[in-house]
C-alpha positions in Angstrom: 0.1 0.4 -0.3 2.7 2.7 0.5 4.6 1.5 -3.0 0.6 2.6 -4.7 -0.2 5.2 -2.4 3.2 7.0 -3.4 3.4 5.9 -6.9 0.0 7.7 -7.3 1.0 11.0 -6.2 3.9 11.4 -7.5 2.9 10.6 -10.6 0.2 12.6 -10.0 2.7 15.6 -9.2 5.2 14.8 -12.7 1.8 14.6 -14.6 1.1 18.3 -12.9 4.2 19.9 -12.9 3.9 19.3 -16.6 0.8 21.1 -17.2 1.9 24.0 -15.4 5.4 24.6 -17.0 3.5 23.8 -20.7 1.2 26.8 -19.6 4.2 29.1 -19.9 6.2 27.8 -22.4 6.6 30.7 -24.3 7.9 32.2 -21.0 11.2 32.1 -20.7 11.5 33.6 -16.9 8.6 32.3 -15.8 9.2 29.0 -17.0 12.7 29.2 -15.6 11.0 30.4 -11.7 8.3 27.5 -11.7 10.6 24.8 -12.8 12.5 25.2 -9.5 9.0 25.9 -7.7 7.8 22.9 -8.7 11.5 21.1 -8.0 11.8 22.2 -4.9 8.1 21.6 -3.9 8.1 17.9 -5.2 10.9 17.2 -2.7 9.4 19.3 0.2 6.2 16.8 -0.1 8.6 13.7 -1.2 10.1 14.8 2.7 6.8 14.9 4.0 5.6 11.8 2.8 8.6 9.3 3.1 8.1 11.1 7.2 4.4 9.9 7.7 4.3 6.7 5.5 7.5 5.1 7.4 7.9 7.3 10.5 11.7 8.3 9.3 13.5 11.3 7.6 14.6 11.2 4.3 18.0 10.5 3.9 18.4 10.3 0.7 17.4 13.7 0.5 19.9 15.2 3.2 21.1 18.5 2.3 24.3 18.2 3.0 24.7 16.0 0.5 23.1 18.3 -2.1 25.9 20.5 -2.8 28.7 17.7 -3.8 26.2 15.0 -5.7 24.0 18.2 -7.4 27.7 19.5 -8.9 29.2 15.7 -9.6 26.2 14.3 -11.2 25.6 17.8 -13.6 29.2 17.1 -14.3 28.6 13.4 -15.5 25.7 14.4 -17.2 26.7 16.9 -19.6 30.0 15.2 -20.3 28.6 11.8 -21.0 26.2 13.8 -23.5 28.3 15.8 -25.0 30.7 13.0 -25.4 27.9 11.4 -27.2 26.9 14.3 -29.2 30.5 14.0 -30.2 31.4 10.8 -31.6 27.9 11.1 -33.8 29.3 14.2 -34.9 32.2 12.6 -35.7 30.4 9.9 -38.0 28.7 12.6 -39.9 25.1 12.4 -38.0 25.0 15.8 -36.1 26.2 19.3 -37.5 25.7 22.6 -36.2 23.5 24.6 -38.2 23.5 28.3 -36.4 23.1 29.4 -33.0 19.8 29.2 -31.2 18.2 31.1 -28.2 19.4 32.0 -24.9 16.0 32.3 -23.8 15.2 29.3 -25.4 18.0 27.7 -23.2 16.3 28.8 -20.2 13.2 27.9 -21.1 14.5 24.3 -21.2 16.9 24.5 -18.2 13.4 25.2 -15.8 11.5 22.6 -17.6 14.1 19.7 -16.4 14.5 21.2 -13.3 10.7 19.9 -12.3 11.7 16.6 -14.8 14.5 15.3 -13.3 13.8 15.7 -9.7 9.6 14.8 -9.6 11.1 11.6 -12.2 14.0 11.0 -9.8 11.7 10.9 -6.8 8.9 8.7 -8.6 11.3 6.3 -10.1 14.4 6.0 -7.6 12.7 7.5 -4.3 10.0 5.8 -4.6 9.9 2.5 -6.9 12.9 1.5 -7.0 13.9 2.2 -3.0 11.0 -0.2 -2.1 10.9 -2.6 -4.6 13.9 -3.0 -3.2 13.0 -4.0 -0.5 11.3 -6.9 -1.6 13.6 -8.2 -4.2 16.5 -6.6 -3.9 19.1 -4.2 -5.7 19.3 -6.5 -8.8 15.9 -7.0 -9.9 14.2 -3.2 -7.9 17.2 -2.0 -10.4 15.4 -3.9 -13.7 11.5 -3.3 -12.8 12.7 -0.2 -12.4 14.8 0.5 -15.5 11.6 -1.2 -17.9 9.1 1.5 -16.3 11.5 4.4 -16.8 11.8 2.7 -20.6 8.2 2.0 -20.0 7.0 6.3 -19.2 8.5 7.7 -22.4 6.0 5.6 -25.1 4.2 8.2 -23.9 6.5 10.9 -25.6 5.2 12.1 -29.0 7.9 10.9 -31.6 8.4 7.5 -29.1 9.4 4.0 -30.4 10.6 1.0 -28.9 13.3 1.4 -29.1 13.3 4.8 -27.7 12.1 2.5 -24.5 14.2 0.4 -24.4 17.3 2.3 -24.5 15.8 4.6 -22.7 15.7 1.4 -19.8 19.2 0.8 -20.6 21.3 3.7 -20.6 18.9 6.0 -18.5 17.1 3.7 -16.3 19.5 1.4 -15.0 22.8 4.8 -14.9 20.1 6.2 -12.7 19.5 3.3 -10.7 23.4 2.7 -10.3 23.8 6.5 -9.6 20.8 6.0 -6.6 22.4 2.9 -5.2 26.0 3.8 -5.3 25.7 6.8 -3.1 22.0 6.2 -0.9 21.6 9.2 -2.3 19.0 11.3 -5.3 21.4 14.1 -5.6 23.3 12.2 -7.9 20.8 10.9 -10.2 18.8 14.3 -10.3 22.1 16.6 -11.2 22.8 14.0 -13.8 19.4 13.6 -15.0 18.8 17.3 -15.1 22.2 17.8 -16.7 22.3 15.6 -19.3 17.9 16.6 -20.3 19.5 20.6 -20.7 22.8 19.5 -22.8 20.7 17.8 -25.1 17.7 20.1 -25.6 18.9 23.3 -24.1 23.0 22.9 -25.5 22.7 21.1 -28.3 19.2 21.8 -30.1 18.5 17.6 -30.4 15.3 16.0 -29.4 14.5 14.8 -26.2 13.0 11.2 -25.8 11.0 11.6 -29.3 9.8 15.4 -27.6 11.0 18.3 -30.4 11.9 20.9 -28.4 12.1 23.0 -31.6 14.9 26.1 -31.3 14.9 26.5 -28.2 18.8 25.2 -27.6 21.3 27.3 -27.2 22.8 26.0 -31.0 20.7 24.8 -34.1 21.3 21.7 -35.0 20.1 18.7 -37.8 20.1 15.1 -37.6 20.6 12.7 -40.7 22.4 9.4 -41.0 21.2 5.5 -40.2 19.1 5.7 -37.3 21.4 3.3 -35.1 23.8 6.3 -34.9 21.2 9.4 -34.6 18.4 7.4 -33.1 15.7 9.0 -35.0 12.8 11.1 -34.4 13.3 9.7 -30.7 16.9 11.6 -30.8 20.3 10.9 -29.4 18.8 8.6 -26.8 16.9 6.4 -28.7 21.1 6.1 -30.8 23.6 2.8 -29.9 25.9 5.6 -29.4 24.2 6.5 -26.3 24.3 3.0 -24.8 27.8 2.2 -25.0 28.7 6.1 -23.5 26.3 5.2 -20.7 27.6 1.5 -20.3 30.4 2.4 -18.7 29.5 5.2 -15.6 26.5 2.2 -14.8 29.3 -0.5 -15.2 31.2 1.8 -12.3 28.1 2.4 -10.2 27.1 -1.0 -9.6 30.7 -1.3 -8.8 31.0 1.0 -6.3 28.3 0.1 -4.9 29.2 -3.4 -4.8 32.6 -2.4 -3.0 30.7 -0.6 -0.4 28.2 -3.0 0.6 25.5 -1.3 -0.4 23.5 -4.2 -2.8 21.1 -5.9 -1.3 19.1 -9.3 -1.5 16.4 -7.8 0.9 17.4 -4.3 2.5 17.5 -6.1 6.3 20.6 -8.7 3.9 23.2 -7.8 2.6 24.3 -9.5 -0.7 
């Protein structure tokens, strides 16, 4: 019941955030402000929900870990996506055609603040964490990744391959980042920077959703779908899957070394 209750609540929060930010899509300043406010309120609601349902403090959101976790996560996400784009460009799949819009990039940042926080709370803070109590770490990682990929089937340009790619490269990587640190700040920062770089800097499609010319750069993508990801965007490329596999393995090795992988939450694997 705890899992069902929290899933319903934070699915609703994520949907509401999408509606609110969609209403100010043409106002970059307000989209940034509302995105940050929405993220802050979602974090506050999560901490309150954990305290109410589990009778404990949300140690996975300790403020003492916030700065370092967000910075490390943001740096990792930015570098990873930059590497993905560089490889795609090297093989002729990405070409810059001009400058975009600073205001558009600000609007993307606001949107992604809300998206990264609400999705990490839902999939890592609720689904992975609570399922892990029942199944152990490895099964919980797989289950949460599958559901995370499945969510992206709702996007306008979604494809089954794109959803599978998201599950493998992002669902597993973000879940592994949480398991390695037992903190939500690292995956939030990673998720935020990856999405912001994707649309807000390099001007590419995010998980099937085309944000138009909102990035700092205007660009075109062409070539085999395996290279570019097609209409779904770079996240559906084989390049992204390969690039994200390395940090996923490193996060999981770190988690194993630190004794943070469990058969059940009360029994170490």
